[in-house]
N, C-alpha and C positions, 0 to 999 in steps of 0.2 A: 331553575331549580325547583323541583318537584315539591309540592305543598299538599298536605291533608287539609288544612283549614287556613283561611285567610286571615292575615293580622289585621287590627283595626287600620293602620296606617294603609294596607293594600285596599280594604274596602273602602276607605275615602278616595283614595285616587281612583278606584275603579270607577266609582259614582260620578265623579266629576271631569272624568277622561273626555266626555263628549262634548263638554261645554266649556272645558279650560280655557281654550284660546280666547273665548268671547269675554270673559272675566276680565282681559286685559283690553280689549279693544277699545279704541277711541276714548282712552283714558288718558288726559295730558300727563296726569303725574307719572302712569307706568311708561308712556313712551318716552318721556325725560329719564326715568331710571334705566330704561333699555339702551337708550343712546349712550350714556354714562357708561354703562357697563360695556359695550362693545367697544367704545374708545379705549377702556381700560384693557379689555382683552388684545387688542389690536397691537399694544404696545409690546406683547410677549409671545404673539404668534411666531412659530418658526418659519423662517424664510422658505424652508425646503416644502414645497407641496407634496412630496411623497412621504412626510411625517404623518404617523398614523396616530388616530385621535380617539378618544372616548369621552362621550357625555354621560356622566353619571347623574342618576336621578333625572334624567333626560326628560320625564313628563311627556309632552307633545313633540319635543325636538326642536323647541324655538333655537336653541344655540348650537345643538350638534348639526341642525340643517344649515345654519350659517356658515359652519365649517366645510360640511359637505358641498354646499353650493359654492363656496371659495375654492374648491377643488381638493381638499385633504380626506384621504381616505378614513371615515369616522365611522365608529361603532356606538349603539346605543344601549344603556342599561338603565333599567327601571325597576322596581318592586311590583308594578302594576301591568299587567299584560295589556289591559285594556288602553292604557297611555301607549305601550309599545304599537298596540293596534293602528293608533292614529299615527304613530310615526311611518309605519309601514305603509298606509295609504299614501301620505306625503311622498315617500319613496317611489312609490309605484305611479304617482302622478308626475313627478319630476324626471325620473331616471328608471323607467321599468326594467332596464338591463342591468341595473347595479344591484347588488344585493349585501348592504352593510350587515354586521351581525347585530341581532336584537336579542339583548341578554336578560333574561328576567330573574333578577335577583335584588337583594338589598345589599347595600356597600359593606355591610359586616362579614360577609361571605363571598369572596370573589375566587373561590376554588377551581371553578371551571376555566378561568383565566390564566394562561401561563405566565411565569415570571417575566418581567421586562418587556413587556408586549407593546406599551404605549409610550410616546414621546411627550404627549400633551392630553391632559385631562382636565375636563370644565366640570364643574358642578354647581349650577345655579337652582334656585328654588330650594336651597338649604338641605340638601340630602343628609349632610353631617348631623344636623340636628335630630333627624328621625332615626339614625343609627341606635341600636340598642347598647352598643358600646363604641362611642365616637374614637376612642385611642384605637380600638382595635380595627376600626374602619379605616383609619388613616395609615395605620401599619399595612393593611392590605392593598390601599392604593398605592403606597410606596413600592410595594413588592412588585405589582404589576407595571410600574413605570421605570422606563430606561433611565440609567445613567445619565445625568445632565437633562432629564426630563423637567417638564413643568406642570405642576397643580395649580388649577386657579378655581377656587370656591367662594360662594358666599355662604354665610351663616347667620342665623337670627342673633341681633345684639341683646344682650341680657339686659341691660339698661332699659330697654324698649319693654321687657316684660314686666318692670315694677309697677307700672300703673294698674294691671290688672288686679293686683294684691290690694293697692290703696281703694279701687273701686268696690272690691268685695269686703273691705274692711278687715283683712286677714293678715295681722301682724304676725303671728307664729309662721303662717305659710311664707310671708314675705321674707322673714329671716332665714328659713330653709332656702327659699328660693335665691336669695343674693349668695349666700354659701355654696350652693351646688350648681346652680341653673336649671334644676330638673322642675318640669312643668308639664302640662298636659296641652296638646291641641285640643281645643274645644269645639264641639260641633253638638247640634241637638240630637244626633244618633249616638247612644252610649257605645255602640258597636264599631263606631268610627273615632272615638277618643282614644288618642295614642300618646305615650309619653314623648317628650321631646326635651332636648339639651339646649339651653342658650349660653353664648359665649360672650367673655370680654376680650379685650385686644389683647391682655395679658395670657387668656387660657390659649389664644391662637399662637402667640411667641411661644409658649411653654409646650404646645403640642408639636410645633415645628422643631423645635429643639430637640425633644424628645426622640424624633424620628430621624435628627440629622438633617433636616432640611434647612435650606436657606432662604429666609423670608426676603422676598424682593420687593413686596409692595404689600400695604394694609392700608385700606380706605374705607370710608362710611358712606353708606347710600340711605338716603341722602342726610346731609349735615345741615343743610339749610331746610326751613318747614315748607319745602314744597308741597307736599302731599295735603297740609292744610290750606294752602293759598294757591291750588292747582289752577285757579281761575287765571293767575297771573302767568301762566305758562301757555295760553292760549293765542296770544299776540307774538309772532314769531321773532320780532326782534328784541322784545322783552325776553322771550324765553332762551334766545340764545345768549343774551346778557346774565340771566340766571345761571344758565349752564357753565357758563365761563366762570363766575362766582363759586358755583358749587366745586367744580373742579380745581380751584385755586385754594380750597378749605379742607377738602374731603380727606386729606392724608394728615392733617394737623390734630396732633394726639388729643389736645383739649376739645377739639371738636366731635371726636367720635362718639362720644355718649349720646350725641343728639340723634344718632342714625338708627333706623330700624334694622339695618342689616350692616355687616362688616363683610368685606371681601379681600381675601388674601391671595397672594401668589408666591409659590414656594418652587424651589428648584431642587432636584436630587443631585448630589455631587456627582461629578463624572469619575468615572474609573482611572486611575493612574496609568 
């Protein structure tokens, strides 16, 4: 999608594209989150390896590359060309004879993609939060999803954003945020500060119902305080036990408020 001027969200992701993967390297907490995420993804992956997949808000392609390496034909979509360039370099290194589509756009506008193109859409890194109009973005994702297809996305949990307003002593801002989930991605550079929407579990259920999607799964990541106590994840046996406990609790409604992120899986109804 041609643009005359980059948006703040694109400015930010262009700047961090070259170092994005290193942000998460050798971090016990993020390694645990990625393992939990992939286990969740595996429960809903189609058995047919010819299934066409789309990684939206793909960043440097962590999740789309997993699908690609597994054998699924996978395309990559991001608002940042520099992120897509990182994906292209990985594809060239892994399989130079293959050319997935690298689609430069935000998820609010998927007009370049035909109806019912994909069977499986994954969106990690919370692209729905960055959409100007999340309801429209989900509508667009549903449009390009085939009947019976799956959407699996993570979103920022609104409960996790509350502490920002307490630290700032901003009661009026807190009241507005609790009501509508609107806030900003805060960086030092004003040209990179962009609006985001954070969601509650009820928001996700309502969005899925509005689009006629069947909600198959809703989990929190992570509902145990693993980030605060990530040193406990270094020992392998202890880590395995903590991940087991996490997965036994991350679907429990009362625990979802503890999580920084929510992840949902929804299915588009099949045609009669």
